[in-house]
N, C-alpha and C positions, 0 to 999 in steps of 0.2 A: 504494500500500500504506500502511496506517496505520503511524504511528511510535509506539514505546513507549520509555519511559525505565525502565531497570533501576537500582535503588539497592541496593547491597550493604551490609548492616549486620552487620559482622563485628567481630572484636576490634580490627582496624586499619581506619581509615576508607578506603574505596575510592571513587574517583570514579564518579559515575553514567555509564552508557553509554546512548546513544540509538541505537536500531536500528529498521529497517523490517522488519516481520513481516507475513505473510499475514493473520493474524487473532490474536485473543486466545489461542485454544487453542495455536497455534504458539508464541506468546510464552511461555506457561506451560510448554510442553514444553522449550523452550530454557532457560528459567530453572531448571527441575529438573535438566536435564543439566549446566548450569554449576555448580549448587549441589553436585551429587554430586562433581564434579571438585574443587571448592573444599574440600569436606569431606575428601576424600582427602589433599589438600595440607596442610590444617590438622592432620589427625591425624599425618601424617608429620613435621610441624614441632613436634609435642607440644602442640597446642591441642585444646580441647574445642569442636567446632563445633556442638554441639547447640543453642546459644542464638542462632546466626546466623540472619539473615532476609534474604530478597530481596523487595523491593517493586517492583511493576510499575505504572507510571502510563501513562495514555493521552496522546495529543497535547495535550489540553486541560489536562492536569495532574491529572486525577482518579485516585486510587488505584483500580486495577481488580482487583488480587489481591495476596496476600501468600503467599510460599512460606517456611514455617518449616522449617528444616533438620531439626529433631527429628521432624517428620512424615514426612520422607523415609525415616528409619530404620524407621518402622512400616510403610511401604509395601512394604518388602522381604518382609514376611509379611502379605499381605492376608487379611482374613476370607474363609473359603471354601477357603483353601489348607491342605492338611494339613501339620501339623508332623511332626517325626521319629516321634512315636508314632502318628500317624494319627488320634488322638483328642484334641481340646483338653481340657486340664486333667487328663489321665490319665497317670500315670507308670507305666511298666512296669519290673518288676524283672528283673534279669539272670539 
């Protein structure tokens, strides 16, 4: 299995971790899962994690992807999903 290095760029320096993952897609999914968990911990500690980043490098040391925590917040409501009103940009009065 390929090895990937995860570097966490947060308010406090975190040591990188080296993990074997099936492929890059699996590594990205794990990074997103860990990022969401870190965001919750950061918010609970009174931090604003929206500027935090996780970078994933391959075995050769090449940057293969960057996970920006602020992007994870926008993933919660993907395009194509209806919001509360059911119509984007339309507010309904009570």
